[in-house]
N, C-alpha and C positions, 0 to 999 in steps of 0.2 A: 363496364359493356357488357352484355349478354352474348351469344352462339348460337348463332342463330345456324343451324345444319341441315333446316328443308327449308324452299324456296314456297310458296304459295302463288300457282301459276294462275294469274287473271287475263281473258281479252289477247287467246292463245292466237297468231295470227300468220300464218306460210306467207313468207316474203320470197322474191329473188334472188333466185345462187345459192337456194338449198336454207338461205336464216330463216327465223324461226323469231318472232315476236310475239314476248309478252309484256305484263305487268307483271312490279314484283315489289312489294314493301318492305326498308334497308329500315331500323329503326325510325318506324313512320314517318314511312317518305317513297312515297311513291314512287318507281321509277322502271324508264320501260327498260327491257332487257333485251336482247342481240345477243343473239347464240346463232355462228357461224361455226358451219364441216372446215369451214377453211382455216380460218384462225389457229395458230396453235399455242404459244404460251402468254400472250402480253393483250391484257387487258386496256380500254381505251372509254373517255365523257368526253360526254360533249352534255350543250343546253336545247332540245328540241321544243317549240312547241310550247315552252315556258314546262318542259315536266326535261327533267335527266335525263339524260339516254346512257346507257354500258355497255359497251360492244363485248360481246366475251367470250372464247371459246367455246366448242358446243360437250366437250368432254369434262369440260372444267368441270366440278363438282364445286354444290351448294357454296357448304364451311368459308371456299376461297375464297367462291367469287365477292359471297361477303367482306375476309374481311381484305382485298384488295378493294372492294368497292367505300369502305369507309373514308382512308387517306386520301383518295380520289375524287367522294360527292365536300370531304370537308373544303376543299383547293377551289373546288368552282364555288361552291358560297361563298370562301374569302374574299374569290375573285369579284364573284354579284356585291357582294359587301362594300367592297371599297368603291368600287365604280359606282353603285348607286348615293355613297354616300358624296364623292362625287358631283358626283350631280343633282346632289339634292337641295333645294333652294335653303338656304344659311334660319331665315326668320319663317319664313313655311313650314320648314321640317320641324325648326322651336317649339314653335304652337300649337300642331299636330303632339307633338310630347305632350305639353305642356296640361290642352288637353284630354288627351289620354289618361292621365297624369289624373287630371281635377277630375271629374265626369267620369271616368271608367275603368276608375280604380287599377289604375294600369297594368289593365289585361290585354291591351294589344299592344306592340310598338314597329313604326315600320321603318324599314327599310334607307325610303324615300321618298320624300313630297315632294313635286314639283308642281311649275305654271305651265304650262300645257297650250295656245297658237291656236294648235290643230285641233284643240278639243271646243268647236262650235256645235254641237249639237244634246253633248249631255256637261252637265256641270262640277258631273267630276270622275274619276271612275281609278276600280286598283284591279292590280295583278298581285289577288294573294299568296302565288307562288312564290313571288320572288318580295314581299310586302309593297310594294312600290304604289303611290298616290297621282294623279295627276289632276291639277283642277283646272282650270277653265279660269281663264286671264281676263273672259268677259266677269270676271266675278271682282276683278280690281275697283277697286271705287264706292265700292258698295260696303253698308255698315261692315262692320268687324262680325261683331253678331250671328250676321250671314251670313261670313265666310265659314262661321268658326264651324257651323250646322250641320256645312257643308264634307269641313273636316272630321268632324264626326259622324256620318254616313256610314264613307269612304271608311273610317278607324274601325269601322262594326263591319265593316264588308272586309277585315285580315279572322274572324272570330265566326259571320254568317255569310252564306255565298250566298243565301236569297235573301227575301224582305217577306217575313214568317211575322208569327208574331214574337219571334224570341230574336230578331233581326229587333223589330220595333219598340220593342218591352229594354231593347239595352240603348238603343241609340233617343230615347224618350228620359235617359238619365241627363242626356242634355237642357238644361229647363227652357231653352228658347226655341224647342225644335219646330215646332210646331210654326209659333214667329214665322222662324226660317222659310218652312218651307211653304207657309200662303207669302209672304211676299216675294218669294223667288214667283213662284205662281202669277203674280201679279204686276210684278216686271218682265214676264215674259211670253202676258196678256199684250202688256199695252206694249211693245215692242213690235208686235205682230197686229196688228189692229190699226197701227201712223205711223208702219213704214213696208210692212206686208213683208220679210224676210226670215228666213228663220234663226231663231235661237235657242237657243236648250233650254225643253222642258222635262226634265226627270236627270235624276242618277243613273250610274251602271245595275 
């Protein structure tokens, strides 16, 4: 692993207590760095808003920050993976991994895939930083190929943040994607017309 002697700081922000916040990149991972004059030697790590945050002494050299950070980042990610595996729905997770292998050339791999009862305005959502996917329980009982379409859509967000042409091309590797989208559009239309109640009509 390469040694980083100088960290490039972006989004620099002055915080209370003389602390300075910035965003740096360590081994390809964006990290929020909080430098404090009050902190002497210790380095601590936490997760805030989906991003790993490191609190370090303001006098600490960049090379020493990187050395300390790598061990802390590895521990945080190990805890996240363990927690996500525990929370993941085994059948849904296995299906997502199967779809990624068959249609997406194993270019993406989730850490967790769960059913979500709270998700009533989206068919599915994805948090790329933790590689966690949530699928609305309103899909239960629908054809498997429709659920597969939603899973492929969310898996694609592990590689592409938006819904641009590259994203669309990637999802269309699943041969029934257009059919699944049309099916869900029909479900949404029918439910709203018959019941007049909110129903998912989009992905994240």
